[in-house]
C-alpha positions as CSV (number, residue, x, y, z in Angstrom):
1,M,0.1,-0.1,-0.2
2,H,1.4,3.2,-0.9
3,Y,0.3,6.7,1.0
4,H,0.7,10.3,-0.5
5,F,0.3,12.9,1.8
6,V,-0.7,16.3,0.0
7,G,0.7,18.8,2.6
8,I,3.1,16.8,4.0
9,K,4.9,19.2,6.1
10,G,2.0,20.2,7.8
11,S,2.2,19.5,11.9
12,G,-0.5,17.4,12.1
13,M,0.5,16.0,8.1
14,A,3.7,15.3,9.2
15,S,3.3,13.1,12.5
16,L,1.1,11.5,10.8
17,A,2.9,10.5,8.1
18,T,5.3,9.2,9.7
19,I,3.1,7.3,12.1
20,V,1.9,5.4,8.8
21,A,5.8,4.4,7.8
22,D,6.1,3.4,11.0
23,R,3.3,1.0,10.3
24,G,5.7,-0.5,7.4
25,Y,3.4,1.1,4.9
26,K,5.2,3.1,1.4
27,V,4.9,6.7,2.2
28,S,5.3,9.7,0.2
29,G,3.9,13.3,0.1
30,S,4.2,16.5,-1.7
31,D,4.5,20.6,-0.4
32,I,5.9,23.5,-0.6
33,E,9.9,24.0,-1.2
34,K,10.8,26.0,2.1
35,Y,12.6,24.6,4.7
36,I,10.2,23.7,7.8
37,F,11.3,22.1,10.9
38,T,8.4,19.3,10.6
39,Q,10.2,17.9,7.7
40,K,13.3,16.7,9.7
41,A,11.7,13.3,11.0
42,L,10.2,12.6,7.7
43,E,13.7,12.8,6.5
44,E,14.7,10.3,9.0
45,R,12.5,7.9,7.6
46,N,13.5,8.2,4.1
47,I,10.2,9.3,2.9
48,P,10.6,11.4,-0.3
49,I,9.2,14.6,-0.5
50,Y,8.2,16.4,-3.5
51,S,7.0,20.0,-4.9
52,F,3.7,19.7,-5.6
53,D,2.4,18.3,-9.5
54,E,-0.4,16.3,-10.2
55,H,2.1,13.5,-12.0
56,N,2.6,12.9,-8.1
57,I,-0.8,11.0,-8.0
58,Q,-0.9,7.7,-8.9
59,K,-3.1,4.6,-9.7
60,G,-3.1,2.6,-6.9
61,M,-2.6,5.1,-4.1
62,T,-3.9,6.0,-1.0
63,V,-4.2,9.8,-1.0
64,I,-4.4,11.8,2.6
65,V,-5.0,15.7,1.7
66,G,-4.2,18.3,4.4
67,N,-7.0,20.1,6.0
68,A,-5.5,23.4,4.6
69,F,-5.9,22.0,1.0
70,Q,-9.1,22.9,-0.9
71,D,-10.4,20.4,-3.7
72,S,-9.1,23.0,-6.7
73,H,-5.6,22.6,-5.7
74,V,-3.9,20.5,-8.5
75,E,-2.8,17.0,-6.5
76,V,-6.2,17.0,-4.4
77,K,-7.9,17.8,-7.9
78,K,-6.5,14.8,-9.7
79,A,-6.5,12.2,-6.6
80,L,-10.7,12.8,-6.5
81,A,-11.1,12.4,-10.6
82,L,-9.2,9.1,-9.7
83,Q,-11.2,8.7,-7.0
84,E,-14.4,8.8,-9.3
85,S,-13.1,5.2,-11.1
86,Q,-12.0,4.2,-8.1
87,D,-8.4,4.3,-8.6
88,V,-7.6,6.1,-5.9
89,V,-8.7,6.2,-2.6
90,V,-9.0,9.6,-0.7
91,Y,-8.9,11.0,2.5
92,R,-9.2,14.2,4.6
93,Y,-6.4,14.4,7.4
94,H,-8.8,14.2,10.3
95,E,-11.0,11.3,8.3
96,F,-8.0,9.1,7.7
97,L,-7.2,10.0,11.7
98,G,-10.4,8.8,12.9
99,N,-10.3,5.0,11.0
100,L,-6.7,4.6,12.7
101,I,-7.3,5.5,16.1
102,Q,-9.9,2.5,16.1
103,E,-7.5,-0.1,16.5
104,Y,-5.9,0.9,19.3
105,C,-6.4,2.1,23.2
106,S,-6.8,5.8,22.1
107,I,-7.2,8.9,24.4
108,S,-7.7,12.0,22.7
109,V,-6.6,15.9,23.7
110,A,-8.8,18.7,22.8
111,G,-9.0,22.2,24.3
112,T,-8.4,25.4,23.3
113,H,-5.1,25.7,25.1
114,G,-2.3,23.2,25.7
115,K,-3.6,20.6,24.0
116,T,0.4,20.1,22.3
117,T,1.9,19.6,25.7
118,T,-0.5,17.4,27.6
119,T,-0.5,14.9,24.3
120,G,3.6,15.0,25.2
121,L,2.7,14.9,28.5
122,L,0.6,12.1,28.5
123,A,2.5,10.0,26.0
124,H,5.6,10.0,27.9
125,V,3.4,9.0,31.0
126,M,1.4,6.5,29.1
127,S,5.0,4.7,27.6
128,K,5.8,3.7,31.1
129,S,2.9,1.4,31.4
130,A,2.7,-0.3,28.1
131,S,3.7,0.6,24.4
132,T,2.1,4.0,23.5
133,G,2.2,5.5,19.9
134,F,1.2,9.4,19.8
135,L,0.3,11.8,17.3
136,I,1.3,15.7,18.7
137,G,0.8,18.7,16.7
138,D,4.3,19.7,17.1
139,G,4.8,17.6,14.1
140,S,5.7,14.7,16.2
141,G,5.0,11.3,15.8
142,D,5.5,7.7,16.1
143,M,4.1,4.3,16.5
144,P,5.7,1.0,17.9
145,Q,4.8,-2.1,16.3
146,D,3.4,-3.6,19.3
147,A,1.4,-0.2,20.9
148,K,-1.4,-0.8,22.7
149,Y,-2.1,3.0,23.9
150,F,-2.4,5.8,20.7
151,V,-2.5,9.5,22.1
152,V,-3.6,12.0,19.8
153,E,-3.9,15.5,19.8
154,S,-7.0,16.7,18.5
155,C,-8.3,19.9,16.6
156,E,-11.5,21.8,16.8
157,Y,-11.0,23.6,14.1
158,K,-14.3,23.3,11.7
159,R,-15.0,20.5,14.3
160,H,-12.8,18.2,12.5
161,F,-12.4,16.7,16.0
162,L,-15.8,15.2,15.6
163,A,-14.0,12.1,13.2
164,Y,-12.2,10.8,16.2
165,R,-15.2,8.3,18.6
166,P,-11.6,7.9,21.4
167,D,-11.8,5.4,24.6
168,Y,-10.8,8.1,26.6
169,A,-10.3,12.0,26.3
170,I,-9.0,15.4,28.1
171,I,-10.6,18.5,27.5
172,T,-8.0,21.2,28.9
173,N,-10.4,24.4,28.6
174,I,-12.5,26.0,26.6
175,E,-12.4,29.6,25.2
176,L,-13.9,30.7,22.0
177,D,-11.3,30.7,19.2
178,H,-11.2,29.9,15.5
179,V,-13.8,33.1,15.0
180,D,-13.6,32.8,11.5
181,Y,-15.7,29.5,11.8
182,Y,-17.3,29.7,15.2
183,H,-19.9,32.1,15.2
184,S,-20.4,32.3,19.6
185,M,-19.4,30.4,22.5
186,E,-22.2,28.4,22.0
187,D,-21.2,27.4,18.9
188,Y,-17.9,26.3,20.5
189,C,-19.2,24.9,23.0
190,N,-21.5,22.9,20.9
191,A,-18.4,21.5,19.5
192,F,-16.9,20.3,22.5
193,E,-19.9,18.8,24.0
194,S,-20.3,16.9,20.8
195,F,-17.2,15.7,20.9
196,A,-17.1,14.7,24.9
197,N,-20.5,12.5,24.1
198,Q,-18.8,10.5,21.4
199,V,-15.9,9.3,23.9
200,K,-16.4,5.6,24.5
201,K,-15.0,4.8,28.1
202,G,-14.5,7.9,30.2
203,I,-13.1,11.5,29.9
204,V,-11.4,14.0,32.2
205,L,-12.6,17.9,32.5
206,F,-10.8,20.9,33.2
207,G,-13.1,21.5,36.4
208,D,-12.3,25.0,36.6
209,D,-13.3,26.2,33.6
210,E,-16.9,27.6,33.9
211,H,-17.5,26.9,29.6
212,I,-16.4,23.2,30.6
213,R,-18.8,22.8,33.3
214,S,-21.2,23.7,32.1
215,L,-21.2,20.9,29.4
216,R,-23.9,17.9,29.4
217,V,-21.3,15.0,29.1
218,D,-23.3,11.6,29.6
219,V,-20.3,9.2,29.6
220,D,-18.1,8.7,32.5
221,H,-15.9,11.5,33.4
222,L,-14.0,13.3,35.9
223,Y,-13.5,16.7,36.9
224,Y,-10.0,17.7,37.4
225,G,-8.7,21.1,38.9
226,L,-7.7,23.3,42.0
227,E,-11.3,24.2,43.4
228,D,-12.6,22.3,45.7
229,T,-15.9,20.7,43.4
230,N,-12.7,18.7,41.2
231,D,-12.6,15.1,41.5
232,V,-8.6,15.0,41.4
233,Q,-7.5,18.4,43.2
234,A,-4.0,19.7,43.4
235,V,-3.4,21.4,46.9
236,N,-0.7,22.5,48.7
237,I,1.0,24.0,45.7
238,K,4.3,25.6,45.7
239,Q,6.2,27.3,42.6
240,M,9.7,27.7,42.6
241,H,12.2,28.7,39.9
242,D,13.2,25.5,39.2
243,G,10.0,23.3,39.5
244,M,7.0,22.9,41.6
245,K,5.7,20.5,44.2
246,F,1.8,19.4,45.1
247,D,-0.3,17.1,46.4
248,V,-3.3,15.2,44.7
249,L,-6.2,14.7,46.5
250,Y,-8.9,11.9,44.6
251,K,-12.3,12.0,45.8
252,K,-11.0,14.2,48.6
253,E,-7.9,11.3,49.6
254,K,-4.6,11.9,49.2
255,F,-3.6,10.0,46.0
256,G,0.3,11.3,46.1
257,T,2.5,14.1,45.7
258,F,4.3,15.6,43.0
259,K,7.5,17.0,42.1
260,L,8.0,18.8,39.0
261,P,10.9,19.7,37.1
262,F,8.9,22.7,35.4
263,V,7.0,25.7,36.4
264,G,3.4,28.0,35.5
265,K,-0.1,27.2,35.6
266,P,-0.5,25.6,32.6
267,L,1.6,22.8,33.4
268,L,0.3,22.3,36.3
269,W,-3.2,22.4,34.9
270,N,-2.2,19.8,32.0
271,S,-0.3,17.6,34.6
272,L,-3.3,17.1,36.2
273,G,-5.0,16.0,33.6
274,V,-2.6,13.4,32.8
275,I,-3.2,12.3,36.4
276,A,-6.4,12.2,36.2
277,V,-5.9,9.8,32.9
278,G,-3.8,7.6,34.9
279,I,-6.4,7.0,37.6
280,M,-9.1,6.6,35.7
281,E,-6.8,3.6,33.5
282,G,-5.8,2.4,37.1
283,L,-1.9,3.4,36.6
284,P,-0.3,3.7,40.2
285,Y,1.0,7.0,41.7
286,S,4.5,6.0,41.6
287,L,4.7,5.5,37.6
288,L,2.8,8.5,37.3
289,Q,5.2,10.6,39.7
290,D,8.3,9.4,37.5
291,G,6.5,9.6,33.9
292,L,5.3,13.0,34.4
293,A,9.4,14.4,36.5
294,S,11.0,12.5,33.4
295,F,9.1,15.2,30.9
296,Q,11.4,16.8,28.4
297,G,9.3,18.5,26.5
298,V,7.7,18.8,23.0
299,K,8.9,21.3,19.9
300,R,8.2,25.0,20.2
301,R,6.4,24.8,23.7
302,F,8.2,26.7,26.2
303,N,11.7,25.6,24.4
304,V,14.7,27.1,26.8
305,E,17.7,27.8,25.1
306,Q,20.7,29.6,27.5
307,K,23.8,31.2,26.3
308,A,26.0,33.5,28.8
309,D,23.7,35.6,30.5
310,N,20.8,35.8,27.3
311,V,18.1,33.2,27.5
312,F,15.8,32.5,24.8
313,I,12.4,30.8,24.5
314,D,9.9,29.5,21.5
315,D,6.9,29.0,22.0
316,Y,3.7,28.2,20.3
317,A,1.4,31.0,21.9
318,H,-0.9,33.0,19.6
319,H,-3.8,33.9,22.0
320,P,-3.9,36.3,24.3
321,T,-4.4,34.2,27.1
322,A,-1.9,31.6,26.3
323,I,0.8,34.6,25.9
324,Q,-0.1,35.8,28.9
325,L,0.3,32.8,31.0
326,M,3.4,32.1,28.8
327,I,5.0,35.5,30.5
328,E,3.5,34.8,34.2
329,A,5.7,31.5,34.1
330,V,8.6,32.9,32.6
331,R,8.6,35.7,35.0
332,T,8.5,32.5,37.9
333,K,11.1,30.7,36.3
334,Y,13.5,34.2,35.6
335,P,12.2,36.9,38.7
336,N,15.2,38.6,38.7
337,K,15.8,38.9,34.8
338,K,14.4,41.4,32.3
339,I,12.1,39.4,29.8
340,V,11.5,40.7,26.3
341,A,8.1,39.6,24.3
342,I,8.3,38.9,21.1
343,F,5.3,38.3,18.9
344,K,4.3,37.6,15.4
345,P,0.5,37.1,14.8
346,D,-1.1,34.6,12.5
347,R,-4.8,35.0,11.5
348,F,-6.3,38.3,10.9
349,S,-9.7,37.1,12.9
350,R,-8.0,35.8,15.6
351,I,-6.7,39.3,16.1
352,A,-9.3,40.9,15.3
353,Y,-11.6,39.6,17.6
354,F,-9.1,39.8,20.7
355,I,-7.5,43.1,20.1
356,D,-8.2,44.3,23.3
357,R,-6.7,41.5,25.6
358,F,-3.7,42.3,24.2
359,Q,-2.2,44.8,26.2
360,E,-3.4,42.8,29.2
361,A,-1.4,39.7,27.5
362,F,2.2,41.5,27.9
363,Q,1.8,43.6,30.7
364,D,4.2,41.4,32.3
365,A,6.9,42.0,29.9
366,D,9.7,44.8,30.7
367,Y,9.6,45.3,26.6
368,T,7.1,44.5,24.1
369,Y,8.1,43.6,20.4
370,L,5.5,42.9,17.4
371,C,6.3,41.4,14.1
372,D,4.4,41.8,10.9
373,F,1.1,39.5,9.7
374,P,3.0,36.5,7.4
375,E,2.7,37.5,3.8
376,N,0.3,34.5,3.0
377,A,-2.0,35.6,5.7
378,V,-5.3,35.5,4.7
379,I,-8.3,37.5,5.1
380,E,-11.2,36.1,6.7
381,N,-14.5,37.4,5.6
382,G,-13.0,40.4,4.7
383,V,-11.5,40.8,8.4
384,H,-8.7,42.9,8.8
385,V,-6.3,44.7,11.1
386,T,-2.6,46.0,10.6
387,I,0.2,45.4,12.7
388,D,0.2,49.1,13.7
389,D,-3.7,48.6,14.9
390,L,-2.3,46.4,17.7
391,A,0.9,48.0,18.2
392,K,-1.7,51.1,19.2
393,V,-3.2,48.6,21.5
394,C,-0.2,46.8,23.2
395,G,0.7,50.6,24.5
396,N,4.5,50.5,24.2
397,A,5.0,47.9,22.1
398,M,7.2,48.3,19.2
399,I,7.2,47.2,15.5
400,L,10.3,44.9,14.7
401,P,11.7,43.8,11.2
402,E,12.6,39.7,11.0
403,N,16.4,39.9,9.8
404,E,19.6,41.3,11.6
405,S,18.2,44.8,12.0
406,G,15.3,43.4,14.1
407,A,17.8,41.5,16.1
408,K,20.3,43.9,16.8
409,Q,17.7,46.4,18.3
410,L,16.9,43.0,20.3
411,A,20.1,42.8,21.0
412,K,20.8,46.4,22.5
413,H,18.6,44.7,25.8
414,A,20.9,41.6,26.8
415,S,21.2,40.5,29.4
416,A,17.9,39.3,29.2
417,V,15.0,36.8,29.3
418,Y,13.8,36.7,24.9
419,V,10.3,35.1,24.4
420,F,9.8,34.4,21.3
421,M,5.7,33.6,20.6
422,S,4.0,32.8,17.1
423,S,2.5,29.9,15.5
424,K,4.6,30.4,13.0
425,D,8.6,30.4,12.0
426,I,9.6,33.1,14.6
427,Y,11.7,31.1,15.5
428,K,13.9,32.4,12.8
429,L,14.5,35.5,14.6
430,K,15.5,34.2,18.0
431,N,18.6,31.9,15.7
432,I,19.5,35.5,14.3
433,L,19.6,36.7,17.8
434,M,21.6,34.2,19.2
435,E,24.7,34.5,16.4
436,I,24.4,37.7,16.8
437,L,24.8,37.4,20.9
438,E,27.2,35.2,20.7
């Protein structure tokens, strides 16, 4: 069987392609020629990557199409034409993945924030119990031949996660996003409610979130969080610059004390969600503690590099809440250093909808810089803002070019903690800055 991925460098697509290759199938893909960090794992598996061309689509293939590609795309159009004559089988990414997870004990991670890190955490912990495959939204995918568990990051955009019917699930939080598709919070919550109620065995839910509490969930479930109303609760929390310590109560009885080597509220919440899944699956405290304590992180989520007196952090944060929590965590970890926040927006619709929230998001940074929207950013539903509009709202924010000149401007703040945040390729500016300061 030959699987061809249209848009193979996409974060989810790259992860899925590596998994299919790990399962022993022939895999190829096509994408733009520009280097993207997700292709490293593809190259390690000798998966060929071609430029887009209709001749890449051949009879007998199973073609998996990235969700960013329209039916009019040259390869998709060819694949659909061949499908009509039954010479090719075509799936959208989420459709294929929804079928694949049925072959394993699957655990799906959904939510507005924290999906990638929680998926990575959960996969690492479950692997201490039994062989575990995973698909993470940072471009990472792996599938051992003897895998029992399959941990999957599940995106709510356009209700794609409704293609999944996992055995277990986590919902990390609900805060309106993807406003180019969801027209209201009610619409957004309805999607999560539908997802929750098609989980087969059990779901754990962040109980401190009022929107999650509003969901009508009919399947077996546990709430986790910091408030007394949760089934799995963290208490006696101590946050230090080099980690955190807390006790976990299950049904008001002490389950165990956890000592973890990372900081910040999001990682506390994410860890608690993983612990709740472990409890639901009957895993012992010692396994959960060891698994969480040995977690090394995922790509582009609080990735830290240090050179002399300067710290460089690369993170995927692109929603104002995620940005605010990220800077708060950095302040906890580096209480005596200047924080320089650098942000590059992705979607016009997201920035326009949340624009009034960004001043608060950056308030704990000492300096704030903004990079312009990417050249290929799409103006959705006529919604358009400029980087100048965002800078005005953010008060003292300065607009920065993504080149050597911009990096030299940042270098004037050394020594400092530089926090680069974006769903796009802002890490390239980080690399230039690091070279200058070295």
